[in-house]
VEXBATOR-513637 format. One record per residue: residue number from 1; residue in three letters; x, y, z of N, C-alpha, C in turn. Coordinates in nm, 2 decimals. Atoms other than C-alpha are relative to their C-alpha. Layout:
REM VEXBATOR-513637
+-----+--------+--------+--------+--------+--------+--------+--------+--------+--------+--------+
! num ! residu !   n_xx !   n_yy !   n_zz !  ca_xx !  ca_yy !  ca_zz !   c_xx !   c_yy !   c_zz !
+-----+--------+--------+--------+--------+--------+--------+--------+--------+--------+--------+
! NUM !    ALA !      X !      Y !      Z !      X !      Y !      Z !      X !      Y !      Z !
...
+-----+--------+--------+--------+--------+--------+--------+--------+--------+--------+--------+
***
This chain:
REM VEXBATOR-513637
+-----+--------+--------+--------+--------+--------+--------+--------+--------+--------+--------+
! num ! residu !   n_xx !   n_yy !   n_zz !  ca_xx !  ca_yy !  ca_zz !   c_xx !   c_yy !   c_zz !
+-----+--------+--------+--------+--------+--------+--------+--------+--------+--------+--------+
!   1 !    PRO !   0.08 !  -0.12 !   0.00 !   0.00 !   0.00 !   0.00 !   0.08 !   0.13 !   0.00 !
!   2 !    LEU !  -0.08 !  -0.12 !   0.00 !   0.29 !   0.24 !   0.05 !   0.03 !   0.05 !  -0.14 !
!   3 !    ALA !  -0.03 !  -0.04 !   0.14 !   0.36 !   0.23 !  -0.32 !  -0.11 !   0.08 !  -0.06 !
!   4 !    PHE !   0.12 !  -0.08 !   0.05 !   0.01 !   0.37 !  -0.38 !   0.02 !   0.15 !   0.03 !
!   5 !    TYR !  -0.01 !  -0.14 !  -0.05 !   0.09 !   0.69 !  -0.19 !   0.12 !   0.07 !  -0.05 !
!   6 !    THR !  -0.12 !  -0.07 !   0.06 !   0.42 !   0.76 !  -0.37 !  -0.02 !   0.00 !  -0.15 !
!   7 !    LEU !   0.01 !  -0.02 !   0.15 !   0.43 !   0.89 !  -0.72 !   0.12 !  -0.06 !  -0.07 !
!   8 !    HIS !  -0.10 !   0.05 !   0.08 !   0.63 !   0.71 !  -0.97 !   0.07 !   0.11 !  -0.08 !
!   9 !    PRO !  -0.06 !  -0.11 !   0.07 !   0.89 !   0.93 !  -1.14 !  -0.06 !   0.03 !  -0.14 !
!  10 !    SER !   0.07 !  -0.03 !   0.12 !   0.71 !   0.89 !  -1.47 !  -0.12 !   0.08 !   0.01 !
!  11 !    CYS !   0.12 !  -0.08 !  -0.02 !   0.40 !   1.03 !  -1.32 !   0.04 !   0.14 !   0.03 !
!  12 !    LEU !  -0.05 !  -0.14 !  -0.03 !   0.59 !   1.33 !  -1.18 !   0.04 !   0.07 !  -0.13 !
!  13 !    CYS !  -0.04 !  -0.05 !   0.12 !   0.74 !   1.38 !  -1.52 !  -0.12 !   0.04 !  -0.09 !
!  14 !    THR !   0.12 !  -0.03 !   0.08 !   0.41 !   1.37 !  -1.70 !  -0.08 !   0.11 !   0.06 !
!  15 !    LEU !   0.07 !  -0.10 !  -0.07 !   0.24 !   1.59 !  -1.44 !   0.07 !   0.14 !  -0.02 !
!  16 !    SER !  -0.07 !  -0.13 !   0.02 !   0.51 !   1.86 !  -1.48 !   0.03 !   0.03 !  -0.14 !
!  17 !    LEU !  -0.03 !  -0.02 !   0.14 !   0.57 !   1.82 !  -1.85 !  -0.11 !   0.08 !  -0.07 !
!  18 !    ASN !   0.11 !  -0.06 !   0.08 !   0.23 !   1.92 !  -1.97 !  -0.02 !   0.15 !   0.03 !
!  19 !    PRO !   0.01 !  -0.14 !  -0.01 !   0.21 !   2.26 !  -1.80 !   0.12 !   0.07 !  -0.07 !
!  20 !    LEU !  -0.11 !  -0.06 !   0.06 !   0.56 !   2.33 !  -1.93 !  -0.02 !   0.01 !  -0.15 !
!  21 !    LEU !   0.03 !   0.00 !   0.15 !   0.45 !   2.24 !  -2.29 !  -0.11 !   0.10 !  -0.03 !
!  22 !    TYR !   0.10 !  -0.10 !   0.02 !   0.14 !   2.45 !  -2.26 !   0.06 !   0.14 !   0.01 !
!  23 !    LEU !  -0.06 !  -0.13 !  -0.01 !   0.35 !   2.75 !  -2.15 !   0.09 !   0.03 !  -0.12 !
!  24 !    ILE !  -0.08 !  -0.02 !   0.12 !   0.60 !   2.70 !  -2.43 !  -0.09 !   0.03 !  -0.12 !
!  25 !    ASP !   0.08 !  -0.02 !   0.11 !   0.32 !   2.67 !  -2.68 !  -0.07 !   0.14 !   0.00 !
!  26 !    LYS !   0.06 !  -0.13 !  -0.01 !   0.15 !   2.98 !  -2.55 !   0.10 !   0.11 !  -0.04 !
!  27 !    ILE !  -0.11 !  -0.10 !   0.04 !   0.48 !   3.18 !  -2.58 !   0.02 !   0.00 !  -0.15 !
!  28 !    LYS !  -0.02 !   0.02 !   0.14 !   0.53 !   3.04 !  -2.93 !  -0.12 !   0.06 !  -0.08 !
!  29 !    ALA !   0.12 !  -0.06 !   0.06 !   0.17 !   3.15 !  -3.02 !   0.01 !   0.15 !   0.00 !
!  30 !    MET !  -0.01 !  -0.15 !  -0.01 !   0.24 !   3.50 !  -2.90 !   0.10 !   0.06 !  -0.10 !
!  31 !    VAL !  -0.11 !  -0.05 !   0.09 !   0.56 !   3.54 !  -3.11 !  -0.01 !  -0.05 !  -0.14 !
!  32 !    GLY !   0.02 !   0.05 !   0.13 !   0.43 !   3.35 !  -3.41 !   0.10 !  -0.11 !  -0.04 !
!  33 !    ALA !  -0.10 !   0.10 !   0.03 !   0.69 !   3.07 !  -3.39 !  -0.08 !  -0.14 !  -0.03 !
!  34 !    LEU !   0.05 !   0.14 !   0.03 !   0.64 !   2.70 !  -3.49 !  -0.06 !  -0.06 !   0.14 !
!  35 !    ARG !   0.07 !   0.04 !  -0.12 !   0.39 !   2.55 !  -3.24 !   0.02 !  -0.15 !   0.03 !
!  36 !    ILE !   0.00 !   0.14 !  -0.04 !   0.37 !   2.23 !  -3.05 !  -0.13 !  -0.06 !  -0.05 !
!  37 !    PRO !   0.12 !   0.05 !   0.05 !   0.12 !   2.00 !  -3.22 !  -0.11 !  -0.03 !   0.10 !
!  38 !    GLU !   0.11 !   0.02 !  -0.10 !  -0.22 !   1.97 !  -3.05 !  -0.01 !  -0.15 !   0.03 !
!  39 !    LYS !   0.01 !   0.14 !  -0.03 !  -0.21 !   1.59 !  -3.08 !   0.11 !  -0.04 !   0.11 !
!  40 !    THR !  -0.10 !   0.03 !  -0.11 !   0.11 !   1.60 !  -2.86 !  -0.05 !   0.05 !   0.13 !
!  41 !    LEU !   0.05 !  -0.05 !  -0.12 !  -0.06 !   1.81 !  -2.60 !  -0.11 !  -0.09 !   0.05 !
!  42 !    LEU !   0.10 !   0.09 !  -0.04 !  -0.36 !   1.58 !  -2.60 !   0.05 !  -0.14 !   0.04 !
!  43 !    GLY !  -0.06 !   0.13 !  -0.02 !  -0.15 !   1.27 !  -2.61 !   0.07 !  -0.01 !   0.14 !
!  44 !    ILE !  -0.06 !   0.00 !  -0.13 !   0.05 !   1.36 !  -2.30 !  -0.10 !   0.01 !   0.11 !
!  45 !    ALA !   0.11 !   0.00 !  -0.10 !  -0.27 !   1.44 !  -2.12 !  -0.06 !  -0.14 !   0.01 !
!  46 !    ALA !   0.06 !   0.14 !   0.00 !  -0.40 !   1.09 !  -2.22 !   0.08 !  -0.10 !   0.07 !
!  47 !    VAL !  -0.08 !   0.10 !  -0.07 !  -0.10 !   0.91 !  -2.08 !   0.03 !   0.03 !   0.15 !
!  48 !    GLY !  -0.01 !  -0.03 !  -0.14 !  -0.14 !   1.07 !  -1.74 !   0.02 !   0.14 !   0.04 !
!  49 !    GLY !  -0.02 !  -0.14 !  -0.03 !  -0.10 !   1.44 !  -1.77 !  -0.12 !   0.09 !   0.00 !
!  50 !    SER !   0.12 !  -0.07 !   0.02 !  -0.46 !   1.54 !  -1.77 !  -0.01 !   0.11 !   0.11 !
!  51 !    VAL !   0.00 !  -0.10 !  -0.11 !  -0.43 !   1.72 !  -1.43 !   0.08 !   0.12 !  -0.03 !
!  52 !    GLY !  -0.09 !  -0.11 !   0.04 !  -0.14 !   1.92 !  -1.55 !  -0.05 !   0.08 !  -0.12 !
!  53 !    ALA !   0.06 !  -0.06 !   0.12 !  -0.31 !   1.99 !  -1.88 !  -0.11 !   0.09 !   0.04 !
!  54 !    TYR !   0.11 !  -0.08 !  -0.05 !  -0.62 !   2.12 !  -1.71 !   0.04 !   0.12 !   0.08 !
!  55 !    ALA !  -0.05 !  -0.11 !  -0.08 !  -0.43 !   2.33 !  -1.47 !   0.07 !   0.10 !  -0.09 !
!  56 !    ALA !  -0.07 !  -0.09 !   0.09 !  -0.21 !   2.48 !  -1.75 !  -0.10 !   0.07 !  -0.08 !
!  57 !    MET !   0.10 !  -0.07 !   0.07 !  -0.52 !   2.56 !  -1.95 !  -0.06 !   0.12 !   0.07 !
!  58 !    GLN !   0.06 !  -0.10 !  -0.09 !  -0.66 !   2.76 !  -1.66 !   0.11 !   0.11 !   0.03 !
!  59 !    MET !  -0.10 !  -0.10 !  -0.04 !  -0.33 !   2.92 !  -1.55 !   0.05 !   0.09 !  -0.12 !
!  60 !    PHE !  -0.05 !  -0.08 !   0.11 !  -0.21 !   3.03 !  -1.90 !  -0.11 !   0.04 !  -0.10 !
!  61 !    ARG !   0.11 !  -0.03 !   0.09 !  -0.55 !   3.07 !  -2.06 !   0.03 !  -0.04 !  -0.14 !
!  62 !    HIS !  -0.05 !   0.05 !   0.12 !  -0.43 !   2.86 !  -2.34 !  -0.09 !  -0.12 !  -0.04 !
!  63 !    LYS !   0.08 !   0.10 !   0.05 !  -0.64 !   2.63 !  -2.56 !  -0.14 !  -0.01 !   0.06 !
!  64 !    THR !   0.13 !   0.00 !  -0.06 !  -0.96 !   2.73 !  -2.38 !  -0.11 !   0.03 !  -0.09 !
!  65 !    LYS !   0.10 !  -0.02 !   0.10 !  -1.15 !   2.81 !  -2.70 !  -0.02 !  -0.12 !  -0.09 !
!  66 !    LYS !   0.01 !   0.12 !   0.08 !  -1.09 !   2.47 !  -2.86 !  -0.08 !  -0.10 !   0.07 !
!  67 !    TYR !   0.10 !   0.09 !  -0.07 !  -1.38 !   2.24 !  -2.78 !   0.06 !  -0.13 !   0.03 !
!  68 !    TYR !  -0.06 !   0.13 !  -0.03 !  -1.16 !   1.93 !  -2.80 !   0.09 !   0.00 !   0.11 !
!  69 !    PHE !  -0.08 !  -0.02 !  -0.13 !  -0.95 !   2.07 !  -2.52 !  -0.09 !   0.02 !   0.12 !
!  70 !    THR !   0.09 !  -0.04 !  -0.11 !  -1.23 !   2.22 !  -2.31 !  -0.09 !  -0.12 !   0.04 !
!  71 !    ALA !   0.08 !   0.11 !  -0.04 !  -1.43 !   1.90 !  -2.33 !   0.09 !  -0.13 !   0.01 !
!  72 !    GLY !  -0.09 !   0.12 !   0.00 !  -1.15 !   1.64 !  -2.40 !   0.08 !  -0.02 !   0.12 !
!  73 !    ILE !  -0.09 !   0.01 !  -0.12 !  -0.92 !   1.72 !  -2.11 !  -0.08 !  -0.05 !   0.12 !
!  74 !    PRO !   0.08 !   0.05 !  -0.11 !  -1.20 !   1.68 !  -1.85 !  -0.05 !  -0.14 !  -0.02 !
!  75 !    VAL !   0.04 !   0.14 !   0.02 !  -1.32 !   1.36 !  -2.01 !   0.12 !  -0.10 !   0.02 !
!  76 !    ILE !  -0.12 !   0.08 !  -0.03 !  -0.96 !   1.22 !  -2.01 !   0.02 !  -0.01 !   0.15 !
!  77 !    LEU !  -0.02 !   0.00 !  -0.14 !  -0.93 !   1.32 !  -1.65 !  -0.10 !  -0.09 !   0.07 !
!  78 !    LEU !   0.11 !   0.08 !  -0.06 !  -1.26 !   1.16 !  -1.56 !   0.03 !  -0.15 !  -0.02 !
!  79 !    LEU !  -0.03 !   0.14 !   0.03 !  -1.16 !   0.83 !  -1.73 !   0.12 !  -0.04 !   0.08 !
!  80 !    GLN !  -0.12 !   0.03 !  -0.08 !  -0.82 !   0.84 !  -1.55 !  -0.04 !  -0.02 !   0.15 !
!  81 !    LEU !   0.05 !   0.01 !  -0.14 !  -1.00 !   0.89 !  -1.21 !  -0.08 !  -0.13 !   0.01 !
!  82 !    ILE !   0.07 !   0.12 !  -0.01 !  -1.23 !   0.60 !  -1.29 !   0.09 !  -0.12 !   0.00 !
!  83 !    LEU !  -0.10 !   0.10 !   0.01 !  -0.94 !   0.38 !  -1.38 !   0.08 !  -0.01 !   0.14 !
!  84 !    LEU !  -0.07 !   0.00 !  -0.13 !  -0.76 !   0.48 !  -1.06 !  -0.09 !  -0.06 !   0.11 !
!  85 !    ALA !   0.10 !   0.06 !  -0.10 !  -1.07 !   0.41 !  -0.84 !  -0.02 !  -0.15 !  -0.02 !
!  86 !    THR !   0.01 !   0.15 !   0.03 !  -1.11 !   0.07 !  -1.01 !   0.12 !  -0.07 !   0.05 !
!  87 !    TYR !  -0.12 !   0.06 !  -0.04 !  -0.75 !  -0.01 !  -0.94 !   0.00 !  -0.01 !   0.16 !
!  88 !    VAL !   0.00 !  -0.01 !  -0.15 !  -0.78 !   0.10 !  -0.57 !  -0.10 !  -0.10 !   0.05 !
!  89 !    ILE !   0.10 !   0.09 !  -0.05 !  -1.10 !  -0.10 !  -0.52 !   0.04 !  -0.15 !  -0.02 !
!  90 !    LEU !  -0.03 !   0.14 !   0.03 !  -0.97 !  -0.42 !  -0.69 !   0.13 !  -0.05 !   0.07 !
!  91 !    PHE !  -0.13 !   0.05 !  -0.04 !  -0.61 !  -0.43 !  -0.57 !   0.05 !   0.06 !   0.13 !
!  92 !    ILE !  -0.05 !  -0.06 !  -0.13 !  -0.57 !  -0.22 !  -0.25 !  -0.10 !  -0.02 !   0.11 !
+-----+--------+--------+--------+--------+--------+--------+--------+--------+--------+--------+
***
């Protein structure tokens, strides 16, 4: 059970990577530089960075007008929470 309460380094990396990518993409959007692909931002959210993606969307006011981000990130987060709850119920 102790392992459940500690975050794996890959989780920490994913959680911190998404806000950083959103910030970089926001800056690139402001200066007109080559952007980070949206599928990359959504993909990292899907593999565990949905909390960071949602927080970054709110903090940086970035991608908040795109429906597949405003609806997709919360859906991904909900699915990840359901998977986590299922894991906890079944294995812990």
